[in-house]
N, C-alpha and C positions, 0 to 999 in steps of 0.2 A: 386462523383456522386451526382447530385442534386435530391431533393425529387420531386415526382410527384405533381400534382395540389392538390390532396387530402392531401398530407403532408403539402403543403403550406397553405392550408385553416386551417388545424389543428394548425399550428404554429401561424397563425394570430389570431386565437381564444384565444390561450393561452396568447399571448402578450396583447390582449385587457383585458383579465381577470386580468393580473398583474397590468396594469395601473389603472383599477377600484379599485383594492385592495389598491394601493398606494394613490389614491385620497381619499378613505374612511379613511385611517389612518391619512392623513393630515388634515382632517376636524376636528379632535379632538384638533389640535393645533390652536393658535390664528390666526384668519383670517386677522388681521391688525397688522403686526409686528411693524410698526412705533408707533402705539398707545400703544402697550405693552411696547416698549422700553421707551416711554415717561413716562409711569407710573413707570417703574423701575428706571429711572433717578430721578423722583420726590421722590421716596422712599429713594433712595440712598442719595439725597441731604438732606432729612429730617434727616436721620441717621447721616450724617456728621455734621449738625447743632447741633444735640443733643450731639454728641461727643465733639464738640467745646465748648458748654456751660458747659459740665462736666469738660473739660480741664481748663476752666477759673476758676472754683471753686477749682480744686485740683492740676493742673499742677504746679503752683508756689511752693506749699508745697513740691511736689515730686522733683522738680528741686533743690530747696534749700537744701533738705535733700538728697544729692547724696551719702550718705554713712557716715560711722564713720570717722571723721577727724583723721589724724595721730597726736598724741601728742608729738612725739619724738622731733620735731623741737622746740616746746614750752618748753619742759623740758630742752633741751639742752641750749636754749637761756636764760632760767631763771637761770641756773647755771652761765652764763656770767654776768647777772645782779647782782646776789648775790656777785660775785667776785668784780664787780665795786663798789657796796655799801661798801664792806669791805675795798676796797682801799681808797675810800673817807673818810671813818671813820678813817682809819689809818692816813691819811693826816691831818684831823681835830684834832686828838689826838696829833699829833706831833706839830701842830700849837698852840694849847691851850688845855692842858689836862683837865682843869676845864670845858670846854664846854660840856663834856660828863658826868658831874656830876651836881647834883642839886645845884642852881636853873637854870643853863644854859641848862641842859637837859630838863627841863620843857618847856622852850621856844622852844627848838628844836622839842619836841613832838607836841606842839600846831601847829607850822608851818607845820610839817609833816601831821597832821590831816587835816588842811585846804587845803593843796595841794592835799592830798589824796582824799578828798571829791570832789574836782573839777575833779580829774582824774577818780574817779568812775563814775561821771555823764557823762564825755566824753566817757568812755569805754562802758557804758550802751547804750548811743545813737548811738555810732558807731556800736555796735552789732545789734541794732534794725534797722540800715539803715537810721537813721535820725540824723546825727551829729549836735549837738547843738552848733552853733557858738556864741550864746549869753551867754555862761557860764561866761566869764570874765566880760563883762559889768554888768551882774546880780550881780556877787559877789562884784564889786566895788560900785554899787548902794546900795546894802545891807550894805556895810561898811559905806557909807555916812549916810544911814538911822540910823544905830546904833550910829554913832558919834553925830548925831543931836538929837536923841530921846532916847539915852541910859540912860539919867538921870531919865526917867520915869519908868525904870525897863526893864529887859530883855524881859519879856513876852509882854509888851505893845509895845516895839519897834519891836519885831520879828513878831508878828501876822499880822500886815498890810503888811509887806514885803512878808511873806509866802503866804498870800492870793493873792496878786498881781502877784507873780511869778507863782503860780499854775494856776490862771485864764488865765494868758498870755500863759502858756504852753498848756492849753486846747484849746485856740483859735488857736494857731499855729498848734497844732495837727489836729484839724478839717480842717484847711486850707490845710494841706498836704494831708489829706485823701479825702476830698471832691473834690478838684481840681487836686489831684494827681500830686503835684509839688515836686521837690527835697527838702528834709528836710533841706539841708544846705542853700538853697535860702530863705526858710521861716524863719529859725532861724536867718539868717543874717539881715532880716528886723526887727526882734525883737531886735537884738543887736543894730541896729541903733536907735531904739526907746529908749532903755535903755541909750544909750550914750547921747541922747537929755536931758533926765532927769538928767544925771550926770553933763552935762555942763551948766546947769542952775546956778551952783555955780561957782563963779569967783575966790574964794579964798579957800585955804585949810581949812578944818573943824576940829576943836579940838574935841577930843573924850570926850563926856560928861558922859558916863556910868561908873559905878563902878564895873562891872562884871569882874572878873579875871579868865580866863580859865586855867591858869597854875595850879590852885588848883585841877583841874580834868584832868591834862595832860595825865596821864597814861590811864585813862578811855576813854578819847577822842581818843587817838591814837589806843588803843586797840579795840575800837568800829569800827574804820575805817578798821583796819587790819582784823577783823572778817568778816566785810561785803565784803571786797575784796576777801578773800579766799573762803568764802561760795558762793559768786556770781560767781567766776571763776569755782568752782567745779560744780555748777549747769549748767553753760554754756557748760560743756562737755557732758551733757546728751542729747542724740539725739533729743527726742521730745521737750525738753525745747529750745535747740538751734534752731530747725526748727521753733518753734512757735515765738520765739523772732526775728528771722532774716527773716521774711517774706518780708520785704521791701528791702532786698538785691537785687540788679539789676540782673535779669535773662532774657535772651531773649530781648524783647523790653522793655527798662527801663520806657517807658511811659505807659505800660500796667498796669491797675489797679490791685491791689493785693487782692481785695475782702474784705468782712466784717471781716475775721479772722485777718486782720492786724490792726484793730482799737485799740484793747486792748494793744498790745505791743508798738505801737507808742505813745499812750497817757500816758501809765505808764512810758515809758522811758523819755519822755519830762518832765512830772511832777516831777518825782524823781530827774532828773538831775537839774532842776531849784531849787528845794528845797535844794539839796546838795550845789548848788552855793550860795544860801542865807546863809546857815549855815557856809560855808567857809568864806564868807565876814564878818560875825559877828565875827568869831574867829580871823581873821586877824586884824580887827579894835579893838577888845577888848583887845588884848595883845600888841597893838602898843603903843609905847611911843611918837610917832610923830603924827602930824595932818594928816588927810586923804586928799591926794591931788587929785582933780578931774582930770580925764583923759579919756581914752577910755575903758580901761580894756581888750583890744584885746590881749595884751601880755599874760594875764592869759588864754585866750582862746587858744592861740598857745601852751602854756606850757601844759595845760590840755589835748588837743587833741594829741600833740606830745608825752607826757608821756604815754597816753593810747596805742598809736601805738608802742612805744618802748617796752611797757609791753607785746606786742604780739597780741593785738587786731587788726584785719585787717581793713584797711580803707574802704574796700568793705562791711564790715559787717559780722556778724555771728561768725567768727573764733576768738579764743582767748585762753589764757592760764589759769593757776590756781594761781600761786604765782607771776606772772610777775608784776601786778599792785603794790603789796606790795614792792617788791624789787626795782622797778623803782622809786617809790616815796621816799623810804629811800635814794637811791643813790642821787637823785636830791636835797633833803632836806639837806643832808650832804654837797653836793657840794656848794649850795648857802651859807650855813653858813661858810664853809671854805673860799670861795672867798670873803665874806664880812670881815672876820677877817684878811684876807691877803691883804685887800684893793686893790683888782683887779679892782674894779669899772666896772664890766661887766653889761651892760644894760640888763634889763629883755627881751626886744625885741630881743637882740642878742642871749640870752639863748633860748628864744622861737623858734627862727629860726633854731638854731642848733639842738634842741631837735626834732622839727618837721621834719627836713630833715632826721635825723636818724630814726625817726618813719616811714617815707616813705620807706626807705631801708628795715627795718624790715618787713613791710607789704609785700614787694616783696618776701622776704624769706619765710614768712608764707604761702602766696598763692602758692608759687612754691613747697615747700616741705611739706605742710600740707594738700595736697589734699587727698581725701579718696582713700583707696586701691581698686583695681578692684575687684568687687564681684566674689567669686569663682563660678565655674560652678556647678550647681546642677544636681540631677538625672533627673529632668524634661527636662533639656536642651538636653538630648540624644533623647528625643521624639519630639523635636522641628523640624520643617521643615528647610531645608537648607536656609541660608540667600540669596542665589543667585536665589532661586525659585521665580516665580511670581505667584500671585493669578490669577486663571482662572475665567473669567466672560463671560457669554454667549453674543454673538453678533448676535442678531436676524436679523439685516439688512444684514449680510453676507450670510444668507440662502435664497435660492430661489428655486422654484420648479424645475428649470432647472439644479440645482447643480448636478454635476456628481461625482462619486467616482472612486477610482482606482480599486475597486473590479469588476471583469468582470461580465457582465450580464449573469446570468445562462441560460437565455432563448436563448441567441445567441450562446451558446456553448453546447457541449454535443451531444447527439444522434440526437437532432432536429435541430442542427445548419445547416446553408446553405452550409458549407463546411465540409466534413467528412475526 
């Protein structure tokens, strides 16, 4: 039964009152949804840029430090290196028992200290993400410097070489940091410059100095061993590893690493260059033969290859504790054994073999040395499900004519048109 006209008028009045109330409520909301949305988008873009700037400062450090590396692969591989060193020591003892007694042992220790210094420099720059390809040429140039100027005394011959090496390392480091170019490319340019200096000499140079490093053979090798073990132990500390490895490629390799990468890059390049100079002086001072000009790149290959064989990743950051010491001992014993056995293996062939083995070890280290997955904490129980999406208001989707599924209370009930 339909209402009479009085009922229709009453219903019409109530409907008009509802529309007035709805209009009044909507006047509190923005009258220009598009302008409100534009301001919201601008604020969101501003927040996004702020987050991006913050990420530029801190994301690299967080990505590089993706947890505590597993040392099991390093410790296991270091046992293999120790066994290899023992095997080469046994072969050398069988070939010539006097080689492991003084004075033959002194020469062995000096050679080991020189090779060890080169390997330390290579491992340090690898961990810092700026592999120094100029190590070998720097060492050969230093050996020629000592051969020519050694008669003036060790200090007078060493100081100019150390100054030039350190200044060159600073220049290369600034080039890497300012232009953000790969460290290997910049140090290769430095290596070519050192080779030019070496090849200015057309004939072998007789050693003029009177310094005999075999008198301090145990101290020299002991100093290298101490540096290797302490450096490896420090590299296992998460903050130190993260700080030193900021140049490790993460994400876009051309992305600048920020000001925090300045110190580790410069320190690594300077120390590695100084180690190379010291190694060159040791090799020249205990050599009975003239120093032959060459390229020195074979020593670069040996140094970088030994560092990787020791467990230092070619990608940077990761490394072991005793690997450098064991790897250097093994190669030193092998070189002495092959020389006494007259195998006549070229240093370039040795460098190629060691470098190839180092690449395989790098793959093992990166595969099995990754950090463990962090354990779930209590806070994770309160976190929102990963499948959920964040809700954001979309003002453009609202309009005054938007209808809802809720039935209109004024069209139903005792005043409805149908009863």
